[in-house]
C-alpha positions as CSV (number, residue, x, y, z in Angstrom):
1,M,-43.1,-14.1,36.5
2,R,-41.4,-17.5,36.5
3,S,-38.5,-16.3,34.4
4,L,-38.2,-13.2,36.7
5,L,-38.1,-15.4,39.8
6,Y,-35.4,-17.6,38.2
7,G,-33.4,-14.5,37.2
8,L,-33.6,-13.4,40.8
9,F,-32.4,-16.8,42.0
10,S,-29.5,-16.7,39.6
11,A,-28.5,-13.2,40.8
12,A,-28.7,-14.4,44.4
13,L,-26.5,-17.3,43.6
14,A,-23.8,-15.0,42.3
15,L,-23.7,-13.4,45.7
16,L,-24.2,-16.4,47.9
17,V,-22.7,-19.4,46.3
18,T,-19.3,-17.8,45.9
19,G,-18.8,-18.1,49.7
20,S,-16.5,-20.8,50.9
21,A,-18.5,-23.7,52.3
22,D,-15.6,-25.2,54.3
23,A,-15.2,-21.9,56.2
24,Q,-18.5,-22.7,58.0
25,D,-18.8,-24.9,61.1
26,T,-22.0,-26.4,59.8
27,V,-22.9,-28.3,56.7
28,K,-26.6,-28.0,55.9
29,V,-28.4,-30.8,54.0
30,G,-31.8,-30.0,52.5
31,L,-34.1,-33.0,52.3
32,I,-36.8,-32.5,49.7
33,I,-39.4,-35.4,50.0
34,S,-43.2,-35.7,49.9
35,Y,-43.8,-35.8,53.7
36,S,-47.6,-35.4,53.1
37,G,-50.1,-36.7,50.6
38,Q,-50.1,-40.0,48.7
39,F,-46.4,-40.7,49.0
40,A,-46.1,-39.8,52.7
41,D,-45.2,-43.3,53.8
42,T,-42.4,-43.5,51.1
43,A,-41.0,-40.3,52.7
44,A,-41.3,-41.7,56.2
45,Q,-39.4,-44.8,55.3
46,M,-36.7,-42.8,53.5
47,D,-36.3,-40.2,56.2
48,N,-36.4,-42.8,59.0
49,A,-33.3,-44.4,57.5
50,V,-31.6,-41.0,57.3
51,K,-32.4,-40.5,61.0
52,L,-31.1,-43.9,61.9
53,Y,-27.9,-43.4,60.1
54,V,-27.4,-40.1,61.9
55,K,-28.1,-41.8,65.3
56,Q,-25.6,-44.5,64.6
57,H,-22.8,-42.3,63.2
58,G,-23.4,-39.0,65.0
59,D,-24.2,-35.6,63.5
60,T,-20.5,-34.4,63.1
61,V,-18.4,-35.3,60.1
62,A,-14.8,-34.2,59.5
63,G,-15.3,-31.6,62.3
64,K,-18.4,-30.2,60.7
65,K,-21.9,-30.3,62.3
66,L,-24.6,-31.7,60.0
67,E,-27.9,-29.9,60.0
68,F,-30.8,-31.5,58.1
69,I,-33.6,-29.2,56.8
70,R,-36.7,-31.0,55.8
71,K,-39.0,-29.7,53.0
72,D,-42.3,-31.2,51.9
73,T,-43.4,-31.2,48.3
74,G,-46.8,-32.8,49.1
75,G,-46.6,-35.2,46.2
76,I,-45.7,-35.0,42.5
77,A,-45.0,-31.3,42.3
78,P,-42.0,-30.3,40.2
79,D,-42.6,-26.6,40.5
80,V,-42.7,-26.9,44.3
81,A,-39.6,-29.1,44.3
82,K,-37.7,-26.5,42.3
83,R,-38.8,-23.6,44.4
84,L,-37.9,-25.5,47.6
85,A,-34.5,-26.3,46.2
86,Q,-33.9,-22.6,45.4
87,E,-35.1,-21.5,48.8
88,L,-32.9,-24.1,50.5
89,I,-29.8,-22.8,48.7
90,V,-30.4,-19.1,48.7
91,R,-32.3,-18.6,51.9
92,D,-31.2,-21.5,54.1
93,H,-27.7,-21.6,52.7
94,A,-27.9,-25.4,52.2
95,D,-24.7,-27.1,50.9
96,I,-26.3,-30.3,49.8
97,I,-29.8,-31.2,48.6
98,A,-31.1,-34.8,48.8
99,G,-34.1,-37.1,49.0
100,F,-36.2,-37.0,45.9
101,A,-38.6,-40.0,45.9
102,L,-40.3,-39.0,42.7
103,T,-38.8,-38.5,39.2
104,P,-40.7,-35.2,38.3
105,N,-39.4,-33.6,41.5
106,A,-35.8,-34.8,41.0
107,L,-35.7,-33.5,37.5
108,A,-36.9,-30.1,38.5
109,A,-34.4,-29.8,41.3
110,A,-31.6,-31.0,39.0
111,D,-31.8,-27.7,37.2
112,V,-31.1,-25.9,40.5
113,S,-28.3,-28.3,41.3
114,A,-26.6,-27.6,38.0
115,E,-27.1,-23.8,38.3
116,A,-26.0,-23.6,41.9
117,K,-23.2,-26.3,41.6
118,K,-24.6,-28.1,44.6
119,F,-24.1,-31.8,45.4
120,M,-27.4,-33.6,45.0
121,V,-28.1,-37.1,46.2
122,V,-31.1,-38.9,44.7
123,M,-32.3,-41.5,47.2
124,N,-35.1,-43.1,45.2
125,A,-36.4,-41.6,41.9
126,A,-35.6,-44.3,39.3
127,T,-35.8,-42.8,35.8
128,S,-32.6,-43.3,34.0
129,I,-32.0,-39.8,32.7
130,I,-32.0,-38.1,36.1
131,T,-28.2,-38.2,36.7
132,T,-27.6,-36.7,33.2
133,K,-29.4,-33.5,34.2
134,S,-26.8,-32.1,36.5
135,P,-23.1,-33.0,36.8
136,Y,-23.5,-32.8,40.6
137,I,-26.0,-35.6,41.0
138,A,-25.3,-39.1,42.4
139,R,-28.0,-41.7,43.0
140,T,-28.1,-44.3,45.8
141,S,-31.3,-46.2,44.7
142,V,-31.7,-48.0,41.4
143,T,-33.0,-47.3,37.9
144,T,-36.1,-48.9,36.5
145,P,-34.2,-50.4,33.5
146,M,-31.6,-51.9,35.9
147,L,-34.3,-54.0,37.4
148,N,-36.6,-54.8,34.6
149,Q,-34.1,-55.4,31.8
150,T,-32.2,-57.7,34.1
151,L,-35.4,-59.6,34.9
152,G,-36.2,-59.9,31.2
153,A,-32.8,-61.3,30.4
154,W,-32.9,-63.6,33.4
155,A,-36.3,-65.0,32.4
156,A,-35.3,-65.8,28.8
157,K,-32.1,-67.5,30.1
158,H,-34.1,-69.7,32.5
159,G,-36.5,-71.5,30.2
160,I,-39.2,-68.8,29.7
161,K,-39.6,-68.6,25.9
162,T,-42.7,-66.4,25.5
163,A,-44.1,-63.6,27.6
164,Y,-47.0,-61.2,27.7
165,T,-46.5,-57.8,29.3
166,M,-49.1,-55.6,31.1
167,V,-48.2,-52.3,32.7
168,S,-49.6,-49.1,34.0
169,D,-50.0,-46.5,31.2
170,Y,-47.6,-43.8,32.4
171,G,-43.9,-43.0,32.4
172,P,-42.5,-45.6,34.9
173,G,-44.7,-48.4,33.6
174,I,-43.8,-47.6,30.1
175,D,-40.1,-47.6,31.0
176,A,-40.5,-50.9,32.7
177,E,-42.3,-52.4,29.8
178,G,-39.6,-51.3,27.3
179,A,-36.8,-52.5,29.6
180,F,-38.3,-56.0,30.2
181,Q,-39.0,-56.5,26.5
182,T,-35.5,-55.4,25.6
183,G,-33.8,-57.8,28.0
184,F,-36.2,-60.6,27.2
185,K,-35.8,-60.3,23.4
186,E,-32.1,-59.7,23.4
187,A,-31.7,-63.0,25.4
188,G,-33.8,-64.9,22.9
189,G,-37.4,-64.6,24.2
190,E,-40.5,-63.7,22.3
191,I,-43.1,-61.1,23.4
192,V,-46.5,-62.5,22.3
193,G,-48.6,-59.5,23.3
194,S,-48.7,-56.4,25.5
195,V,-51.2,-54.0,27.0
196,R,-51.2,-50.8,29.0
197,F,-54.0,-50.2,31.4
198,P,-55.2,-47.0,33.2
199,V,-53.3,-45.9,36.2
200,A,-56.4,-45.5,38.3
201,N,-58.7,-48.4,39.2
202,P,-58.1,-50.7,36.2
203,D,-60.2,-53.9,35.8
204,F,-57.2,-56.3,36.2
205,S,-59.5,-59.3,35.7
206,A,-60.1,-58.5,32.0
207,F,-56.4,-57.8,31.3
208,V,-55.3,-61.0,33.0
209,Q,-57.8,-63.0,31.0
210,R,-56.5,-61.4,27.8
211,A,-52.9,-62.3,28.7
212,K,-53.9,-65.9,29.6
213,D,-55.6,-66.4,26.3
214,T,-52.3,-65.8,24.5
215,N,-51.0,-68.9,26.3
216,P,-47.5,-67.4,27.2
217,D,-44.9,-69.0,29.4
218,A,-45.0,-65.9,31.6
219,I,-46.9,-62.6,32.3
220,F,-44.9,-59.6,33.2
221,I,-46.9,-57.1,35.4
222,W,-45.8,-53.6,36.4
223,I,-48.0,-51.5,38.7
224,P,-47.2,-48.6,41.1
225,G,-48.1,-50.5,44.3
226,G,-50.5,-49.1,46.9
227,A,-53.9,-50.9,46.7
228,Q,-53.3,-52.3,43.3
229,P,-51.3,-55.5,44.2
230,G,-54.4,-56.8,46.1
231,A,-56.6,-56.3,43.1
232,V,-54.0,-58.1,40.9
233,G,-54.0,-61.0,43.3
234,K,-57.7,-61.3,43.2
235,A,-57.7,-61.2,39.4
236,L,-55.1,-63.9,39.2
237,A,-57.1,-66.1,41.5
238,E,-60.3,-65.4,39.6
239,R,-58.8,-66.3,36.3
240,G,-57.3,-69.5,37.6
241,I,-53.6,-68.6,37.1
242,D,-51.4,-71.4,38.5
243,T,-48.0,-69.8,39.0
244,S,-46.3,-73.2,38.9
245,K,-47.3,-73.4,35.3
246,L,-47.8,-69.8,34.1
247,K,-45.1,-67.7,35.6
248,V,-46.0,-64.3,36.9
249,L,-43.1,-61.8,36.9
250,G,-42.9,-58.2,38.1
251,Q,-40.9,-55.5,39.9
252,D,-40.6,-55.3,43.7
253,A,-43.8,-53.1,44.3
254,L,-45.9,-56.0,43.1
255,T,-44.9,-58.0,46.2
256,F,-44.0,-55.4,48.8
257,E,-44.6,-56.5,52.4
258,S,-47.9,-54.6,52.5
259,A,-48.9,-56.0,49.1
260,L,-48.4,-59.6,50.3
261,K,-50.8,-59.0,53.2
262,S,-53.5,-57.9,50.8
263,M,-52.8,-60.5,48.2
264,G,-52.8,-63.5,50.5
265,D,-51.9,-66.9,49.0
266,A,-52.6,-65.7,45.5
267,A,-49.1,-64.2,45.7
268,L,-47.5,-67.6,46.1
269,G,-45.0,-68.3,43.3
270,I,-44.9,-64.7,42.0
271,I,-41.3,-63.9,40.9
272,T,-40.1,-60.3,41.3
273,V,-36.9,-58.4,40.9
274,S,-35.5,-55.9,43.4
275,N,-32.4,-54.3,44.8
276,Y,-33.4,-54.7,48.4
277,D,-35.7,-56.6,50.7
278,Y,-35.6,-56.8,54.5
279,N,-35.3,-60.6,54.2
280,H,-31.9,-60.2,52.5
281,N,-29.6,-62.7,54.3
282,S,-26.5,-60.9,55.4
283,P,-25.1,-60.0,58.8
284,L,-25.1,-56.3,58.0
285,N,-28.7,-56.4,56.9
286,R,-29.8,-58.4,60.0
287,E,-28.2,-55.6,62.1
288,F,-29.9,-52.9,60.0
289,V,-33.3,-54.5,60.2
290,K,-33.1,-55.0,64.0
291,A,-31.9,-51.4,64.5
292,Y,-34.7,-50.1,62.2
293,N,-37.4,-52.2,64.0
294,D,-36.1,-51.1,67.4
295,E,-36.3,-47.5,66.4
296,F,-39.4,-47.4,64.2
297,H,-41.3,-50.7,65.0
298,R,-41.5,-51.7,61.3
299,N,-39.4,-53.3,58.6
300,P,-37.2,-51.2,56.3
301,D,-38.0,-51.3,52.5
302,I,-36.4,-50.1,49.3
303,Y,-37.0,-46.5,50.2
304,S,-35.2,-47.0,53.5
305,A,-32.3,-48.6,51.7
306,G,-32.0,-45.6,49.4
307,G,-32.1,-43.2,52.3
308,Y,-29.6,-45.1,54.5
309,D,-27.1,-45.3,51.7
310,G,-27.7,-41.8,50.6
311,A,-26.7,-40.6,54.1
312,H,-23.7,-43.0,53.9
313,L,-22.6,-41.3,50.7
314,I,-22.9,-37.8,52.2
315,Y,-20.9,-38.8,55.2
316,E,-18.2,-40.5,53.3
317,A,-17.9,-37.8,50.7
318,L,-17.5,-35.2,53.4
319,K,-14.8,-37.3,55.1
320,K,-12.9,-37.5,51.8
321,T,-13.1,-33.7,51.4
322,N,-12.2,-33.0,55.0
323,G,-15.5,-31.3,55.4
324,N,-15.4,-29.2,52.3
325,A,-19.0,-29.0,51.0
326,D,-18.2,-27.4,47.7
327,G,-20.2,-29.2,45.0
328,D,-17.2,-30.0,42.7
329,A,-15.3,-31.4,45.7
330,L,-18.2,-33.6,46.9
331,I,-19.1,-35.1,43.5
332,A,-15.5,-35.9,42.8
333,A,-15.3,-37.7,46.2
334,A,-18.5,-39.6,45.4
335,K,-17.4,-40.9,42.0
336,G,-16.1,-44.4,42.3
337,M,-17.0,-44.7,46.0
338,S,-17.8,-48.3,47.0
339,W,-19.1,-49.8,50.2
340,E,-21.0,-52.7,51.8
341,S,-24.6,-51.8,52.2
342,P,-27.4,-53.7,53.9
343,R,-28.5,-54.5,50.4
344,G,-25.0,-55.9,49.5
345,P,-22.0,-54.4,47.7
346,M,-22.6,-51.2,45.8
347,M,-20.6,-48.4,44.0
348,I,-21.1,-45.0,42.5
349,D,-20.1,-45.4,38.8
350,P,-17.4,-42.8,38.3
351,E,-18.6,-42.1,34.7
352,T,-22.4,-41.9,35.2
353,R,-22.6,-41.1,38.9
354,D,-25.3,-43.8,39.0
355,V,-25.4,-46.8,41.4
356,V,-23.8,-50.1,40.5
357,E,-25.3,-53.0,42.6
358,T,-26.6,-56.5,42.9
359,V,-30.1,-57.2,41.6
360,Y,-32.0,-60.0,43.2
361,I,-34.6,-62.4,41.8
362,R,-37.1,-63.4,44.4
363,R,-40.1,-65.8,44.7
364,V,-43.0,-65.4,47.1
365,E,-43.0,-68.3,49.5
366,K,-44.6,-69.1,52.8
367,V,-42.0,-69.2,55.6
368,G,-43.8,-70.4,58.7
369,N,-47.2,-68.6,58.5
370,E,-45.7,-65.6,56.8
371,L,-45.6,-64.7,53.0
372,V,-42.1,-63.5,52.1
373,N,-39.9,-62.7,49.1
374,V,-37.2,-65.4,49.1
375,E,-34.1,-64.6,47.1
376,F,-33.1,-67.5,44.9
377,D,-30.9,-65.9,42.3
378,K,-28.9,-62.7,41.7
379,V,-27.1,-60.7,39.1
380,E,-24.0,-58.8,40.3
381,N,-22.6,-55.5,39.4
382,V,-25.6,-54.3,37.4
383,K,-25.2,-50.9,35.8
384,D,-28.0,-48.7,34.3
385,P,-28.4,-50.4,30.8
386,V,-29.6,-47.1,29.2
387,K,-26.4,-45.3,30.0
388,E,-24.4,-48.3,28.9
389,R,-26.0,-48.3,25.5
390,M,-25.3,-44.5,25.3
391,K,-21.6,-45.3,25.6
392,K,-21.6,-47.5,22.5
């Protein structure tokens, strides 16, 4: 049945995709995100940023009216994401598909993008291989290796000689583990131990004790966020981890704004890596944060940054093509595009169609009565290291 449906989709494309997009007065953008379920807040933050960009820049670009069509996958559902992408293109006549908070959904829709030759903007999903699955994909978020390999190399170059890694035992955690270990070892560090723990309800206390017993200079922790940072903070406190002596390192989700509220002072001193935080000190970001708060009464996050810059890429690509929404024209326009984002300078790599951006090293500090991530170092012009290795 599935092969029959895909055959019907391909046949429909032969009739529908051959039409000229620039002959239309409207450019339709299909947003495929998990508006309900476990990742609904991620979708809200991303979609809020898209809405804010449209409010600030209008809904007409190069003489074409932009129409956004929103579709809900309900969570990690690659079959649903693929079906929605097909429906958007064949039934709704979407010219562009975008969104994609989750890697499995992005990978499923990539097949449709390639088959239909439609421009696809990935606004969050961070697995390195995504952009290789369709020549029409550009990404405006980050890749997991960009963050964690950079952090590993930074740690080894800044006096951390030994590290223990502990990560969630599924794809993103394993990717983060490999990236951190690669960066750390290539820069001269030694991994003295590692462990992968269950994704659901792990006993962090036991794992933290195991890491502490190896007497490393640092513990690298990767978790998916949600309720887990609070549990990590509790375990660190229970096991007497002093972050001024034993460094605790991790990716941004470990110290998200919501995570810091649940961790309390146990988070003080934790060092994380990210491509965006609402505390980033630039005039453009201060304007962005104010506008976002005025509109939605909360701070933007990494998902908001990906959505905002994804909207920017769509608008600017359409300007360069004079409103031509043909996939080949739009991806050609996107390649090499650079701009100043609320997160800092960024570019779409003309070879890989992946983002090139600044990666920030932050430490949790108390500013007034509030726990915040304070940037104290950065690495500029970071490219996805996996693709860079593939070039060699």
